[in-house]
Every structure is written in C-alpha cells, then in structure tokens.
C-alpha positions in Angstrom: 113.3 75.3 97.5 109.6 75.4 96.5 107.4 78.4 95.9 105.9 78.3 99.4 109.3 78.5 101.0 110.4 81.4 98.8 107.4 83.4 100.0 108.3 82.6 103.6 111.0 85.2 103.4 109.2 87.8 101.2 105.5 87.8 100.5 105.7 91.1 98.7 106.8 89.7 95.4 103.4 90.4 93.7 101.9 87.0 94.4 99.1 86.4 96.8 99.1 84.3 99.9 95.3 84.2 99.8 95.4 80.9 97.9 93.4 78.1 99.4 95.4 77.0 102.5 97.6 80.1 102.5 100.5 79.5 104.9 99.2 76.6 107.0 102.4 76.5 109.1 102.9 80.2 109.8 101.1 83.0 111.6 100.7 86.4 110.0 101.1 89.6 112.1 98.0 90.5 114.0 96.4 87.1 113.5 96.7 86.0 117.2 95.3 89.4 118.4 92.4 89.1 116.0 91.7 85.5 117.2 91.8 86.8 120.7 89.3 89.6 119.8 87.0 87.0 118.3 87.2 85.0 121.5 86.5 88.0 123.7 83.5 89.0 121.5 82.2 85.5 121.7 82.5 85.4 125.5 80.6 88.8 125.7 77.9 87.4 123.4 77.6 84.3 125.6 77.3 86.5 128.7 74.6 88.6 126.9 72.7 85.4 125.9 72.9 84.2 129.5 71.3 87.5 130.5 68.2 86.7 128.5 66.8 84.1 130.8 69.7 82.4 132.4 70.0 78.6 132.2 66.6 77.6 133.4 65.6 75.0 130.9 66.2 73.8 127.3 63.0 75.5 126.3 63.8 78.9 127.8 64.1 81.9 125.6 67.9 82.1 126.1 68.6 78.5 125.3 69.2 78.8 121.6 71.3 82.0 121.9 73.3 80.5 124.7 73.9 77.3 122.7 74.9 79.3 119.6 77.3 81.6 121.4 78.8 78.6 123.4 79.7 77.0 120.0 81.2 80.4 119.0 83.3 80.5 122.2 84.5 76.9 121.7 85.4 77.6 118.1 87.2 80.8 118.9 89.1 79.1 121.7 90.3 76.4 119.3 91.3 79.1 116.7 93.3 81.0 119.4 95.1 77.8 120.6 96.0 76.7 117.1 97.1 80.2 116.1 99.2 80.6 119.2 101.2 77.4 118.3 102.2 78.7 114.9 105.5 80.5 114.3 105.5 84.0 112.8 107.3 85.3 109.8 110.5 86.9 110.9 110.4 89.8 108.6 106.7 90.7 108.8 105.3 93.3 111.0 101.8 94.7 111.4 103.0 98.2 110.3 104.8 96.9 107.3 102.7 94.0 106.0 99.2 94.4 107.4 98.6 98.0 108.4 101.1 100.3 106.6 101.5 104.0 107.4 99.4 105.1 104.4 96.4 103.1 105.7 96.7 104.6 109.1 97.0 108.1 107.7 93.9 107.7 105.5 92.0 106.2 108.3 92.8 109.4 110.3 91.9 111.5 107.3 88.5 109.8 106.9 87.7 110.2 110.6 88.7 113.9 110.4 86.5 114.3 107.3 83.5 112.8 109.1 84.0 115.0 112.1 84.6 118.2 110.2 81.9 117.8 107.5 79.0 119.3 109.5 80.8 122.3 111.2 82.9 123.3 108.1 80.6 122.0 105.4 81.2 120.0 102.2 83.3 122.3 100.2 86.1 123.2 102.7 86.2 119.7 104.2 86.4 118.0 100.9 89.0 120.5 99.7 91.2 119.8 102.7 90.7 116.0 102.3 91.5 116.1 98.6 94.6 118.3 99.0 96.0 116.1 101.7 95.1 112.9 99.9 96.5 113.9 96.5 99.7 115.3 98.1 100.3 112.1 100.0 99.5 109.7 97.1 101.0 111.6 94.2 104.1 113.1 95.8 103.9 115.9 93.3 104.3 119.7 93.7 101.7 121.9 95.3 100.6 123.5 92.0 99.6 120.0 90.7 97.9 119.2 94.0 95.8 122.4 94.1 94.9 122.2 90.4 93.7 118.6 90.6 92.0 119.1 94.0 90.2 122.3 92.9 89.2 120.8 89.5 87.9 117.6 91.1 86.0 119.4 93.8 84.4 121.8 91.3 83.4 118.9 89.0 81.9 116.9 92.0 80.1 120.0 93.3 78.6 120.9 89.8 77.4 117.3 89.2 75.9 116.6 92.6 74.8 120.1 93.8 73.8 121.8 90.6 72.8 119.0 88.2 71.3 116.4 90.7 70.5 119.1 93.4 71.9 116.9 96.2 71.9 118.9 99.4 75.3 118.9 101.1 76.3 120.4 104.4 76.8 124.1 103.8 79.0 124.9 106.8 81.0 128.1 106.6 80.6 128.6 102.9 77.4 130.6 101.9 76.8 128.1 99.1 73.0 128.9 98.7 73.8 132.6 98.2 76.3 131.8 95.5 73.8 129.6 93.7 71.1 132.2 94.0 73.5 134.9 92.7 74.3 132.9 89.6 70.6 132.1 89.0 69.7 135.8 89.2 72.6 136.7 86.9 71.5 134.2 84.3 67.8 135.1 84.6 68.6 138.9 84.1 71.0 138.1 81.3 68.3 136.0 79.5 65.6 138.7 79.9 
C-alpha cells in the first residue's frame, strides 16, 4: 500500500494533502458545495454583465465583461461536473476535517467582538474576548485565565493607548478620566 492510499483513510497524520495534485481521485468535504457556490457567483456576474448593455454587438460596453463571465461560468460548470463525479473520503466530514468546532466558536467570538466593540468599548470587549479565548484554548483554571487575560490586556492598552496614543473606542469605561487622573497625579507629584 503506497503513501497516498494510507492517507485515504486518515489524513490527520501530520502530513499535508496540499502537495501538487493532492488527491486527484477523491473529493474533500465541502468541495462540491464550494464549486457550486463558484458556479452561482459566476452566473450572477454574467447576469450583471448582461445588464450593462445587453448583447447588442461585439463592440458594446458589456461585450468584454460578458465574454469574461461566460468563460467563468463554463469553467465553474466543468469544475462542478468533475467534482461531482469524485468519491468522497468515508471518514471525513466538514465539521471534523474542514471546519472544526474551534473554528466555528472563534468565528462567533470575532463577530461578537466586532459587534460589541463600539457599545462596550475596547477594554471590556477585549477582556471578554481574551477570557473566552484563553479558557477555550488553554483548558486551564480560571485563575490562570484571568491573570493572563488581564496582564495581556493591560500590556496592550499601555503600549497602544498610552505610549502610541492610539484612540480606541471608550464605550462604558471612562478611560479618558482615568488617564487624566494619573496625569494630574504625576504632575502634582513632580511639582
């Protein structure tokens, strides 16, 4: 049994299937759906290109975009047909091999971070994100999680907000007041 057949049953042995040619006789999970998405996007672009000037003449403004997107549609259709003919790996799933639970969780965390950044501000949003991330990835106790999260956030805040004076969304934390309090404290202490 050669190396390629060994990987047919388990591609999680530390080797990569991203070598030239990959698995020419097998389809990976999600590959057919992605090819279908490319075909749908190409059809939409062809429709949009047709909307430029229709198919009046070869010299019309929409001729080149229509020709280009027609080639995209034909290419995507060929990819869909070829991909659909391939057999899948029996033990591979999208959730296990392509999009594991951790990737889905972090995608959700990043979306939540983006949505909460303006209303809550940089400090609370980043604290929540770091606490959740470190807890999920480290599988350590809460003391470790809070210590590393707080230390990291304090270091990031000091470097970017105090040293480089990068403005970050304040949100619910009266950050400017804290900074002014410490400036006044140091100015009175130095006088």
